C-alpha positions as CSV (number, residue, x, y, z in Angstrom):
1,M,-51.5,-239.8,188.6
2,K,-49.0,-242.6,188.8
3,H,-47.0,-241.0,185.9
4,I,-46.5,-237.7,187.7
5,R,-43.4,-236.9,189.8
6,N,-43.0,-233.6,191.7
7,F,-39.5,-232.7,192.9
8,C,-37.2,-229.8,193.7
9,I,-33.4,-229.2,193.8
10,I,-31.9,-228.2,197.2
11,A,-28.3,-227.3,197.9
12,H,-26.0,-224.6,199.3
13,I,-25.3,-221.4,197.3
14,D,-23.2,-222.0,194.1
15,H,-23.4,-225.8,194.3
16,G,-24.9,-225.9,190.8
17,K,-28.7,-226.2,191.2
18,S,-29.6,-224.0,188.2
19,T,-26.9,-225.5,186.0
20,L,-28.2,-229.0,186.7
21,A,-31.8,-227.9,186.0
22,D,-30.5,-226.6,182.6
23,R,-29.1,-230.0,181.8
24,L,-32.3,-231.8,182.8
25,L,-34.3,-229.5,180.5
26,E,-31.8,-229.9,177.7
27,H,-31.7,-233.7,178.0
28,T,-35.5,-234.0,177.9
29,K,-35.7,-231.4,175.1
30,S,-38.2,-229.4,177.2
31,V,-36.6,-226.2,176.0
32,G,-36.0,-225.5,172.3
33,E,-32.4,-225.0,171.1
34,R,-33.1,-221.3,170.3
35,D,-34.3,-220.6,173.9
36,M,-31.5,-222.5,175.6
37,M,-29.0,-220.5,177.6
38,N,-27.3,-220.7,181.0
39,Q,-29.5,-220.4,184.0
40,V,-32.5,-220.7,181.7
41,L,-35.1,-220.7,184.6
42,D,-33.7,-217.5,186.1
43,D,-35.9,-215.0,184.3
44,M,-34.9,-211.9,186.2
45,D,-32.0,-209.8,184.9
46,L,-30.9,-209.4,188.5
47,E,-30.5,-213.2,188.9
48,R,-28.4,-213.5,185.8
49,E,-26.1,-210.6,186.8
50,K,-25.5,-211.8,190.4
51,G,-25.5,-215.5,189.3
52,I,-27.9,-216.4,192.1
53,T,-31.5,-217.7,192.1
54,I,-33.8,-215.3,194.0
55,K,-37.2,-216.9,193.1
56,S,-38.2,-220.5,192.9
57,H,-39.1,-221.5,189.3
58,A,-41.4,-224.3,188.4
59,I,-41.3,-226.1,185.0
60,Q,-42.9,-229.3,183.6
61,I,-40.7,-231.9,181.9
62,N,-41.8,-235.0,179.9
63,Y,-39.5,-238.0,180.2
64,T,-39.9,-241.5,178.6
65,H,-38.8,-244.4,180.9
66,K,-39.2,-248.1,179.8
67,G,-41.6,-247.1,177.1
68,E,-43.9,-245.0,179.4
69,V,-44.1,-241.2,179.4
70,Y,-43.7,-239.6,182.8
71,T,-44.5,-235.9,183.7
72,L,-41.9,-234.4,186.0
73,N,-42.6,-231.1,187.7
74,L,-39.3,-229.5,188.6
75,I,-38.9,-226.6,191.0
76,D,-35.5,-224.9,191.1
77,T,-34.9,-223.2,194.5
78,P,-32.6,-220.5,195.8
79,G,-29.6,-221.4,198.0
80,H,-29.0,-218.2,200.0
81,V,-30.1,-218.1,203.6
82,D,-32.2,-214.9,203.0
83,F,-34.5,-216.8,200.6
84,S,-35.1,-219.9,202.7
85,Y,-38.8,-219.0,202.8
86,E,-38.9,-219.6,199.0
87,V,-37.4,-223.1,199.6
88,S,-39.9,-224.0,202.3
89,R,-42.8,-223.1,199.9
90,A,-41.2,-225.2,197.1
91,L,-40.8,-228.2,199.4
92,A,-44.5,-228.1,200.3
93,A,-45.4,-228.6,196.7
94,C,-43.2,-231.7,196.2
95,E,-42.8,-235.4,197.1
96,G,-39.0,-235.7,196.5
97,A,-35.9,-233.6,196.4
98,L,-32.5,-233.8,194.6
99,F,-30.0,-233.1,197.4
100,L,-27.0,-231.6,195.6
101,V,-23.5,-231.5,197.1
102,D,-20.5,-229.8,195.4
103,A,-17.7,-232.4,195.1
104,S,-15.0,-229.8,195.7
105,H,-16.6,-227.8,198.6
106,A,-18.4,-230.7,200.3
107,I,-21.2,-230.2,202.8
108,Q,-21.9,-226.6,203.9
109,A,-24.2,-225.0,206.5
110,Q,-27.0,-224.2,204.1
111,T,-26.8,-227.8,202.7
112,I,-27.7,-229.1,206.2
113,S,-30.5,-226.7,207.0
114,N,-32.2,-227.2,203.6
115,L,-31.9,-231.0,204.1
116,Y,-33.6,-230.8,207.5
117,L,-36.4,-228.7,205.9
118,A,-36.9,-231.5,203.3
119,I,-36.9,-234.2,205.9
120,D,-39.5,-232.3,208.0
121,N,-41.7,-232.3,204.9
122,D,-41.3,-236.1,204.6
123,L,-39.7,-235.9,201.1
124,E,-37.9,-238.7,199.4
125,I,-34.2,-237.5,199.2
126,I,-31.9,-238.4,196.2
127,P,-28.3,-237.5,197.1
128,V,-26.3,-236.3,194.1
129,I,-22.6,-235.3,194.1
130,N,-22.2,-232.5,191.5
131,K,-19.1,-231.1,189.8
132,I,-17.3,-234.5,189.8
133,D,-15.2,-233.3,186.8
134,M,-13.6,-230.5,188.7
135,D,-9.9,-230.7,189.6
136,G,-10.4,-230.4,193.3
137,A,-13.2,-233.0,193.5
138,K,-13.0,-235.1,196.7
139,I,-15.6,-237.8,195.8
140,P,-14.8,-240.4,198.4
141,E,-14.7,-237.8,201.2
142,V,-18.0,-236.2,200.2
143,T,-19.6,-239.7,199.8
144,D,-18.7,-240.6,203.4
145,Q,-20.1,-237.2,204.7
146,I,-23.4,-237.8,202.9
147,I,-23.7,-241.3,204.3
148,D,-23.0,-240.0,207.8
149,L,-25.6,-237.2,207.3
150,I,-28.5,-239.1,205.7
151,G,-27.7,-242.7,206.6
152,C,-28.1,-243.9,202.9
153,K,-26.1,-246.6,201.1
154,Q,-23.2,-245.8,198.9
155,E,-25.0,-247.1,195.8
156,D,-27.9,-244.6,196.4
157,I,-25.6,-241.7,195.8
158,L,-25.5,-240.5,192.2
159,L,-22.4,-238.8,190.6
160,A,-23.1,-236.0,188.1
161,S,-21.7,-232.9,186.5
162,G,-24.2,-230.1,185.6
163,K,-21.6,-228.5,183.4
164,S,-20.6,-231.4,181.1
165,G,-23.9,-233.3,181.5
166,I,-22.4,-236.5,183.2
167,G,-25.0,-238.7,185.0
168,I,-28.1,-236.8,183.9
169,D,-29.9,-239.9,182.6
170,E,-29.2,-241.7,185.9
171,I,-30.7,-238.8,187.8
172,L,-33.9,-238.8,185.6
173,Q,-34.2,-242.6,186.1
174,A,-33.8,-242.2,189.9
175,I,-36.5,-239.5,190.0
176,V,-39.0,-241.9,188.3
177,E,-38.0,-244.9,190.3
178,R,-37.4,-243.5,193.8
179,I,-39.8,-240.5,194.2
180,P,-43.3,-241.6,194.9
181,A,-46.2,-240.6,192.7
182,P,-48.5,-237.9,194.3
183,S,-51.2,-239.3,196.6
184,G,-54.5,-237.7,196.2
185,S,-57.9,-238.4,194.5
186,V,-59.1,-236.9,191.3
187,D,-62.7,-237.3,192.4
188,A,-62.4,-235.7,195.8
189,P,-63.3,-232.0,196.4
190,L,-60.7,-229.6,194.9
191,Q,-57.8,-228.6,197.1
192,A,-54.9,-226.7,195.5
193,L,-52.1,-225.1,197.5
194,I,-51.0,-221.7,196.3
195,F,-47.2,-221.5,196.4
196,D,-46.5,-218.4,194.3
197,S,-48.1,-215.6,192.3
198,V,-46.9,-213.0,189.9
199,Y,-48.4,-209.8,188.6
200,N,-48.9,-209.4,184.8
201,S,-50.0,-205.9,183.7
202,F,-52.1,-207.3,180.9
203,R,-53.7,-210.3,182.5
204,G,-53.8,-209.4,186.2
205,I,-52.5,-211.8,188.8
206,I,-51.3,-215.2,187.7
207,I,-51.4,-217.8,190.5
208,Y,-49.2,-220.9,190.7
209,Y,-50.5,-223.9,192.7
210,R,-50.1,-227.6,193.3
211,I,-53.3,-229.6,193.2
212,M,-53.5,-232.0,196.2
213,N,-57.0,-233.4,195.4
214,G,-59.7,-233.0,192.8
215,T,-59.8,-231.5,189.3
216,L,-59.9,-227.9,188.1
217,K,-61.5,-227.1,184.8
218,K,-61.5,-223.9,182.7
219,G,-64.7,-221.9,183.5
220,D,-65.1,-223.3,187.0
221,K,-66.2,-221.0,189.8
222,I,-63.3,-221.1,192.3
223,R,-63.0,-219.9,195.9
224,F,-60.1,-218.8,198.0
225,V,-60.6,-220.4,201.4
226,A,-58.8,-217.8,203.5
227,T,-60.6,-214.7,202.0
228,G,-63.8,-216.5,201.0
229,K,-63.9,-214.7,197.6
230,D,-65.2,-216.3,194.4
231,Y,-63.8,-216.0,190.9
232,I,-64.2,-217.6,187.5
233,A,-61.2,-219.6,186.1
234,D,-60.6,-217.8,182.8
235,E,-57.6,-219.9,182.0
236,V,-56.0,-222.9,183.6
237,G,-52.9,-224.8,182.5
238,V,-49.5,-226.2,183.3
239,L,-46.1,-224.6,183.5
240,K,-43.8,-225.7,180.7
241,F,-41.1,-223.4,179.4
242,T,-44.0,-221.0,178.7
243,M,-47.5,-221.2,180.2
244,T,-49.4,-223.9,178.3
245,P,-53.2,-223.7,178.6
246,K,-55.3,-226.9,179.2
247,D,-59.0,-227.6,179.6
248,Q,-58.4,-229.2,182.9
249,V,-55.7,-229.9,185.5
250,S,-56.1,-232.6,188.1
251,A,-54.6,-234.0,191.4
252,G,-50.8,-234.1,191.4
253,D,-50.3,-231.4,188.8
254,V,-48.4,-228.1,189.3
255,G,-50.1,-225.4,187.2
256,Y,-51.3,-221.8,186.9
257,I,-54.7,-220.1,186.9
258,I,-55.7,-216.6,185.6
259,T,-58.9,-215.2,187.0
260,G,-58.5,-211.5,186.1
261,I,-57.9,-210.5,189.8
262,K,-56.4,-207.0,189.9
263,N,-56.2,-206.4,193.7
264,A,-53.0,-207.9,195.2
265,K,-54.5,-208.1,198.7
266,E,-56.9,-210.9,197.6
267,V,-54.2,-213.4,196.9
268,K,-52.3,-214.9,199.7
269,V,-49.4,-217.4,199.3
270,G,-50.2,-220.5,201.3
271,D,-53.9,-220.2,200.8
272,T,-56.1,-223.0,199.4
273,L,-58.0,-222.9,196.1
274,T,-61.3,-224.9,196.0
275,L,-64.5,-225.0,194.0
276,A,-67.4,-222.7,195.1
277,N,-70.1,-225.3,194.6
278,N,-68.2,-228.2,196.2
279,P,-65.7,-226.6,198.7
280,G,-62.9,-228.6,200.2
281,E,-61.0,-228.2,203.5
282,M,-58.2,-225.7,203.9
283,I,-54.7,-227.3,203.6
284,N,-52.2,-226.5,206.2
285,G,-50.0,-224.1,204.2
286,F,-46.8,-222.5,205.3
287,E,-46.2,-220.7,208.5
288,E,-46.4,-216.9,208.4
289,V,-43.2,-215.3,207.4
290,K,-41.1,-213.8,210.2
291,P,-39.2,-210.7,209.0
292,M,-35.7,-210.4,210.6
293,V,-34.6,-207.0,209.5
294,F,-36.7,-203.8,209.4
295,A,-36.0,-200.6,207.4
296,G,-38.0,-197.6,206.1
297,I,-38.5,-197.2,202.4
298,F,-39.4,-193.7,201.3
299,P,-40.0,-192.1,197.8
300,V,-37.5,-189.4,196.8
301,N,-40.4,-187.1,195.9
302,T,-43.2,-187.2,198.4
303,D,-45.9,-186.9,195.6
304,E,-44.8,-190.3,194.3
305,F,-46.1,-192.0,197.4
306,E,-49.2,-193.5,195.8
307,E,-47.3,-194.9,192.9
308,L,-44.8,-196.5,195.4
309,R,-47.7,-198.1,197.3
310,D,-48.9,-199.7,194.0
311,C,-45.5,-201.0,193.2
312,M,-45.0,-202.5,196.7
313,D,-48.3,-204.3,196.4
314,K,-47.3,-205.9,193.1
315,L,-43.9,-206.7,194.4
316,Q,-45.4,-208.4,197.5
317,L,-47.3,-210.7,195.2
318,N,-44.2,-212.0,193.7
319,D,-42.2,-212.0,196.9
320,A,-44.4,-213.2,199.7
321,S,-41.7,-212.8,202.3
322,L,-41.8,-209.0,202.0
323,T,-44.0,-207.3,204.7
324,F,-44.7,-203.6,204.9
325,E,-46.9,-201.0,206.7
326,L,-47.3,-197.3,206.5
327,E,-44.9,-194.9,208.2
328,T,-44.3,-191.2,208.4
329,S,-41.0,-189.5,209.0
330,Q,-40.3,-185.8,209.7
331,A,-37.3,-185.8,207.4
332,L,-38.6,-188.0,204.6
333,G,-42.4,-187.6,204.6
334,F,-44.7,-190.6,203.9
335,G,-43.3,-194.1,203.3
336,F,-43.3,-197.7,204.4
337,R,-41.8,-199.7,207.2
338,C,-40.7,-202.9,205.5
339,G,-39.7,-206.2,207.0
340,F,-37.1,-208.3,205.2
341,L,-35.5,-211.7,205.7
342,G,-32.0,-210.3,205.7
343,L,-29.8,-207.6,204.2
344,L,-29.4,-209.3,200.8
345,H,-33.2,-209.5,200.6
346,M,-33.4,-205.8,201.3
347,E,-30.8,-205.0,198.6
348,I,-32.7,-207.2,196.1
349,I,-36.1,-205.4,196.9
350,Q,-34.4,-202.0,196.4
351,E,-33.0,-203.1,193.1
352,R,-36.3,-204.6,191.9
353,L,-38.2,-201.4,192.7
354,E,-35.7,-199.5,190.6
355,R,-35.6,-201.9,187.7
356,E,-39.0,-203.4,187.4
357,F,-41.1,-200.4,188.6
358,N,-38.8,-197.4,187.9
359,Q,-38.9,-196.2,191.5
360,T,-36.0,-194.4,193.1
361,V,-36.3,-194.8,196.9
362,I,-34.4,-193.8,200.1
363,T,-33.8,-196.6,202.6
364,T,-33.3,-195.8,206.3
365,V,-31.0,-197.6,208.7
366,P,-32.0,-201.2,209.1
367,N,-32.7,-202.6,212.5
368,V,-34.4,-205.6,214.1
369,S,-37.5,-205.7,216.3
370,F,-37.1,-205.5,220.1
371,N,-39.6,-206.2,223.0
372,A,-39.7,-203.2,225.4
373,Y,-41.4,-203.7,228.8
374,T,-42.7,-200.6,230.5
375,T,-42.7,-199.9,234.2
376,R,-46.4,-200.6,234.1
377,G,-45.8,-204.1,232.8
378,E,-46.9,-203.4,229.2
379,K,-45.1,-205.1,226.3
380,I,-44.4,-202.9,223.3
381,L,-43.0,-204.3,220.0
382,V,-40.4,-201.8,218.8
383,N,-39.6,-202.1,215.0
384,N,-38.5,-198.6,214.6
385,P,-36.4,-196.2,216.8
386,V,-39.3,-193.7,216.8
387,E,-41.5,-196.3,218.6
388,M,-39.1,-196.6,221.5
389,P,-40.7,-195.3,224.8
390,D,-38.9,-192.8,227.0
391,Q,-36.0,-194.1,228.9
392,V,-37.8,-193.3,232.2
393,K,-40.8,-195.5,231.3
394,I,-38.8,-198.5,230.3
395,D,-38.3,-201.4,232.7
396,R,-36.2,-203.7,230.4
397,I,-35.6,-204.3,226.7
398,E,-35.3,-207.8,225.2
399,E,-33.5,-208.3,221.9
400,P,-33.8,-211.3,219.5
401,F,-31.1,-214.0,219.6
402,I,-30.2,-216.5,216.9
403,K,-28.3,-219.8,216.8
404,A,-25.6,-219.5,214.2
405,Q,-24.0,-222.5,212.5
406,I,-20.6,-221.8,210.8
407,I,-18.7,-224.5,208.9
408,T,-15.1,-223.7,208.0
409,L,-11.5,-225.0,207.7
410,P,-9.6,-225.4,210.9
411,D,-7.1,-222.7,209.8
412,Y,-9.8,-220.0,210.3
413,I,-11.2,-220.9,213.7
414,G,-9.2,-218.1,215.4
415,N,-10.5,-215.4,213.0
416,I,-14.1,-216.6,213.4
417,M,-13.8,-216.7,217.2
418,T,-12.5,-213.1,217.2
419,L,-15.3,-211.9,214.9
420,C,-18.2,-213.7,216.7
421,L,-17.0,-212.9,220.3
422,G,-16.5,-209.2,219.2
423,K,-20.2,-209.3,218.1
424,R,-21.3,-210.4,221.6
425,G,-21.5,-214.1,220.5
426,I,-21.5,-217.1,222.9
427,L,-19.7,-220.2,221.7
428,L,-21.9,-223.3,222.4
429,N,-20.1,-226.1,220.5
430,Q,-17.2,-226.8,218.3
431,S,-17.0,-230.2,216.5
432,Y,-14.9,-231.6,213.7
433,L,-17.1,-233.0,210.9
434,T,-14.0,-234.3,209.2
435,P,-10.3,-233.6,209.9
436,T,-10.4,-230.6,207.5
437,R,-13.9,-229.2,208.4
438,V,-15.1,-227.7,211.7
439,E,-18.6,-226.8,212.8
440,L,-18.9,-223.9,215.2
441,I,-22.2,-223.2,216.9
442,F,-22.7,-219.7,218.5
443,E,-25.6,-217.9,220.1
444,M,-25.6,-214.3,218.9
445,P,-27.8,-211.2,219.0
446,L,-29.5,-210.7,215.7
447,T,-28.7,-206.9,215.9
448,E,-25.0,-207.7,215.4
449,I,-25.3,-209.8,212.3
450,V,-27.7,-207.5,210.5
451,F,-25.2,-205.1,209.0
452,D,-22.1,-206.6,207.6
453,F,-21.4,-209.8,209.5
454,Y,-21.7,-212.0,206.5
455,D,-19.2,-209.9,204.5
456,K,-16.7,-209.9,207.3
457,L,-17.1,-213.6,207.8
458,K,-16.3,-214.3,204.2
459,S,-13.3,-211.9,204.1
460,S,-11.8,-213.2,207.4
461,T,-12.0,-216.8,206.1
462,R,-11.1,-216.1,202.4
463,G,-14.6,-217.3,201.5
464,Y,-14.2,-220.7,203.1
465,A,-17.0,-220.4,205.6
466,S,-20.6,-221.1,205.3
467,F,-23.2,-219.6,207.5
468,D,-26.7,-220.4,208.5
469,Y,-28.9,-219.2,211.4
470,T,-32.2,-219.9,213.1
471,P,-34.0,-217.5,215.5
472,I,-34.3,-218.9,219.1
473,D,-35.6,-216.4,221.6
474,H,-35.5,-212.8,223.1
475,R,-33.1,-211.9,225.9
476,E,-32.7,-208.9,228.1
477,A,-30.1,-206.4,226.9
478,D,-28.9,-202.9,227.4
479,I,-30.3,-201.3,224.3
480,V,-30.4,-197.6,223.9
481,K,-31.8,-195.2,221.2
482,M,-29.1,-193.1,219.6
483,D,-30.2,-189.9,217.9
484,I,-28.3,-187.9,215.3
485,L,-28.7,-184.2,215.7
486,L,-27.9,-181.7,212.9
487,N,-27.8,-178.2,214.0
488,N,-29.6,-179.3,217.2
489,E,-32.4,-180.9,215.3
490,K,-33.1,-184.6,215.4
491,V,-32.9,-186.5,212.1
492,D,-35.3,-189.4,212.8
493,A,-34.3,-191.3,209.7
494,L,-30.7,-191.7,211.0
495,S,-31.8,-192.8,214.5
496,A,-30.7,-196.3,215.5
497,L,-31.3,-198.8,218.3
498,I,-27.9,-200.1,219.5
499,H,-26.3,-201.8,222.4
500,R,-24.9,-199.3,224.9
501,G,-21.4,-200.8,224.8
502,R,-21.2,-200.0,221.0
503,A,-23.1,-196.8,220.9
504,T,-20.1,-194.4,221.5
505,D,-18.0,-196.0,218.9
506,F,-20.8,-196.2,216.4
507,G,-21.8,-192.6,217.0
508,R,-18.3,-191.3,216.5
509,K,-17.9,-193.2,213.2
510,L,-21.3,-192.0,212.0
511,C,-20.5,-188.3,212.8
512,E,-17.2,-188.6,211.0
513,K,-18.9,-190.1,208.0
514,L,-21.6,-187.4,207.9
515,K,-18.9,-184.7,208.1
516,E,-17.5,-186.1,204.8
517,L,-20.8,-186.3,203.1
518,L,-22.7,-183.2,204.1
519,P,-22.1,-180.1,201.9
520,R,-20.8,-177.0,203.7
521,Q,-23.2,-174.2,204.4
522,Q,-22.7,-170.5,205.1
523,F,-23.0,-171.3,208.8
524,Q,-21.3,-173.8,211.1
525,I,-23.1,-177.1,211.3
526,A,-22.8,-179.2,214.5
527,I,-23.2,-183.0,214.0
528,Q,-24.0,-184.7,217.2
529,A,-24.7,-188.3,218.3
530,A,-26.8,-188.3,221.5
531,I,-28.2,-190.9,223.8
532,G,-31.1,-189.2,225.6
533,A,-29.7,-185.8,226.7
534,K,-26.1,-187.1,226.7
535,V,-24.0,-186.2,223.6
536,V,-21.5,-189.0,223.0
537,A,-19.8,-187.7,219.8
538,R,-19.6,-184.5,217.9
539,E,-18.1,-183.1,214.7
540,N,-18.3,-179.6,213.3
541,I,-18.6,-178.6,209.6
542,S,-17.0,-175.2,209.4
543,A,-18.8,-172.4,207.6
544,I,-18.0,-171.1,204.1
545,R,-16.8,-167.6,204.8
546,K,-17.0,-164.6,202.5
547,D,-14.1,-162.1,202.8
548,V,-16.2,-159.1,203.8
549,T,-13.0,-157.0,204.4
550,A,-11.9,-157.2,200.8
551,K,-13.2,-153.7,200.0
552,C,-11.4,-152.0,202.9
553,Y,-8.2,-150.5,201.6
554,G,-6.3,-149.3,204.6
555,G,-8.2,-147.2,207.1
556,D,-8.8,-147.9,210.8
557,I,-8.9,-151.4,212.2
558,S,-12.3,-150.7,213.8
559,R,-13.9,-150.5,210.3
560,K,-12.7,-154.1,209.6
561,R,-13.8,-155.3,213.0
562,K,-17.2,-153.7,212.5
563,L,-17.7,-155.7,209.3
564,L,-16.5,-158.9,210.8
565,E,-18.8,-158.5,213.8
566,K,-21.7,-157.8,211.4
567,Q,-20.9,-161.0,209.6
568,K,-20.7,-162.9,212.8
569,E,-24.2,-161.8,213.7
570,G,-25.5,-162.8,210.3
571,K,-24.0,-166.3,210.7
572,K,-25.6,-166.6,214.1
573,R,-29.0,-165.7,212.7
574,M,-28.5,-168.0,209.7
575,R,-27.7,-170.9,212.0
576,Q,-31.0,-170.5,213.8
577,I,-33.1,-170.5,210.8
578,G,-31.0,-172.5,208.4
579,N,-31.9,-176.1,207.7
580,V,-29.5,-178.8,206.4
581,E,-30.4,-181.0,203.5
582,I,-29.2,-184.5,203.8
583,P,-28.1,-186.2,200.6
584,Q,-29.2,-189.8,199.9
585,E,-25.5,-191.0,200.1
586,A,-25.6,-190.2,203.8
587,F,-28.4,-192.7,204.4
588,L,-26.6,-195.4,202.4
589,A,-23.3,-194.6,204.1
590,V,-24.7,-195.6,207.5
591,L,-25.1,-199.2,206.2
592,K,-21.5,-199.4,205.2
593,L,-19.9,-198.4,208.5
594,D,-17.2,-200.7,209.7
């Protein structure tokens, strides 16, 4: 026990967590030379392409210090705000954290929020200034900022470079000396906290856990405390570069277990594993995930629905922050209403469905959840425009608000103010962290930041702004349901819940966009955006006309007129019975409206 250290790496996006993890593995020779590559722990193709970590990754390292061999369990965490749930789960399985700060970019918003998460979990924090060999490194400035933030001594801060491998040995020594060994008893009843799981098509569900107390042996009968189901442990082991089987794992270890479970619903991240014949108490796991953004996911062909359901179950295993329930749509048939932590999360899920499970899906307009109060005093949770009660029955609607923290250079304060106040933001505080760095705190409606706020923030500050948010409460707002009508028929997949002040503008842009994307038919198509019975925007797609008079050579004008009138009648009839197919690009275009 006393030779085990569990730690994770926390930092803002792009501050070099995965690169530092590479160097630690290389230095301790945990990964063979043949297997070594950049971002070695990022095993998804998507992670490598985008250069971001999406999943937390655990690996065991052996390190010799003063003649004694220590087992270090490292968990590499994502940095993006959309994956903070992954970070919170990794922190629950550790006793210490490497707190990484980029020497050229200094402390960013996400750095602070991840640090507070670690402090809440009572972790020992080792501050490390990374990328010290960069040209723009501001080591003294960053050192002062860290001392102000954590209140540590200057000699406690380690200097390192994940790229060139400077200071790696000092980091490993600090992990051994400063991070406490796991507390827990080997002889107590088994308590293991599940922090992740993954689906393997050959072996069923593989569960990753951290043992708090007790010992788990191969062949033991185990029990999931939350579901109360029992299974036999077919294989237990620890997570090295590959899964390494062992006869037993005991308190303090981070390991895996294979029990041959096939049903994804039976495994819950945050649950406790214990022995069936000597059960232990449930550990306080993680709080339930709160989705921020909701969108419908539908199969392109309706007969692929069952297949999509299977894939969603398997994906949820690996990504516990995804929530979904059944939904039907008139335009798109059967599908799911999914809850995501943010737009990047939604994009990643879409990509993973395509790559890992070969599923092509249609995604509807994302929106957040509102509280609607009826005139009878009932409270209705509205996740979907279809669920919105009639305007006459609504007393008031409350929308979720967030507290946004933006850290930037003083040059861009004006741009950020314009952007946030245009999004109905309220400025709470503005403070200078250093002469060159400003912290702005806003209260904003979550609806406004769902679509493209992050992209606009980055472009209006040339990338020099970092953003983090926490939900605060629900507040009353003038929210209306905006329908899109094609040929006087509602398209429920394009409906959106939007603030009345922005509805006209949004409706007009959407109609213009659809006019570009919808193919022309033999009859005129009217595209309308309506709030209740009031049409706020309209565009017409003119009909493709056949020249019916081409065969008339000369003769009386009345012959031509008769043919044109006949055509007119036909068009009228066509319009009544004609239906308009909406291409998938139209659903995606809605997301990219300015």
